[in-house]
C-alpha positions as CSV (number, residue, x, y, z in Angstrom):
1,M,113.5,79.5,151.1
2,L,111.6,81.5,153.6
3,M,108.8,82.2,151.1
4,L,108.2,78.5,150.4
5,F,105.6,77.8,153.0
6,P,103.6,81.0,152.3
7,L,103.8,80.3,148.6
8,M,102.5,76.7,149.1
9,T,99.7,78.0,151.3
10,L,98.7,80.5,148.7
11,M,98.7,77.9,146.0
12,A,96.6,75.5,148.1
13,D,94.1,78.2,149.1
14,A,93.8,79.4,145.5
15,L,93.0,75.9,144.3
16,R,90.4,75.6,147.1
17,V,88.7,78.8,145.9
18,I,88.7,77.6,142.3
19,E,87.3,74.2,143.4
20,I,84.5,75.7,145.4
21,R,83.6,78.2,142.7
22,L,83.6,75.6,140.0
23,R,81.5,73.3,142.1
24,M,79.0,76.1,142.8
25,I,78.8,76.8,139.0
26,A,78.3,73.2,138.1
27,L,75.6,72.7,140.7
28,G,73.9,76.0,139.7
29,T,74.3,77.5,143.2
30,S,76.5,80.3,142.2
31,T,75.1,83.8,142.1
32,P,75.5,86.7,139.6
33,D,77.2,88.6,142.4
34,E,79.8,85.8,142.9
35,M,80.4,85.7,139.2
36,F,81.0,89.4,139.1
37,L,83.3,89.1,142.2
38,M,85.4,86.5,140.5
39,V,86.3,88.9,137.8
40,S,86.3,92.2,139.6
41,E,88.6,91.0,142.5
42,K,91.2,89.9,140.0
43,M,91.1,93.3,138.2
44,S,91.4,95.1,141.5
45,A,94.3,92.9,142.7
46,M,96.1,93.5,139.4
47,A,95.6,97.3,139.7
48,E,96.9,97.2,143.3
49,A,100.0,95.2,142.2
50,N,100.7,97.7,139.4
51,A,100.4,100.5,141.9
52,I,102.8,98.8,144.3
53,F,105.4,98.2,141.5
54,A,104.9,101.7,140.1
55,R,105.9,103.1,143.6
56,G,108.9,100.9,143.6
57,G,107.4,98.6,146.2
58,D,108.8,95.2,147.2
59,P,107.2,92.2,145.3
60,S,106.5,90.7,148.7
61,L,103.9,93.4,149.2
62,V,102.0,92.1,146.2
63,F,102.3,88.6,147.5
64,E,100.9,89.6,150.9
65,N,98.0,91.4,149.1
66,Y,97.1,88.3,147.1
67,Q,97.4,86.1,150.3
68,K,94.8,88.3,152.0
69,I,92.4,88.3,149.1
70,V,92.6,84.5,148.7
71,A,92.4,83.8,152.4
72,A,89.2,86.0,152.6
73,N,87.7,84.0,149.7
74,V,88.5,80.7,151.3
75,A,86.9,81.8,154.6
76,R,83.8,83.3,152.9
77,L,83.2,80.4,150.5
78,S,84.0,77.7,152.9
79,G,81.5,79.2,155.4
80,S,78.7,79.4,152.8
81,Q,78.5,75.7,152.1
82,N,76.4,76.5,149.0
83,Y,77.6,73.4,147.3
């Protein structure tokens, strides 16, 4: 039950990032660098998650890593107002 609020926050933030990026793509204001980042950050996060699990790490560490990545995207994309 303690993870409910962080999980809901992560879900809301992830939806916000998706919404901003889709809006930027639809309006033609997205950049090739942003498109590359959309893919490369997911591959990097997956590799980090695999490394955490391979070391026997706690799943909460993976969750915290995703929270940081998504929160950084929300801050970066919300500040750009390119849409």
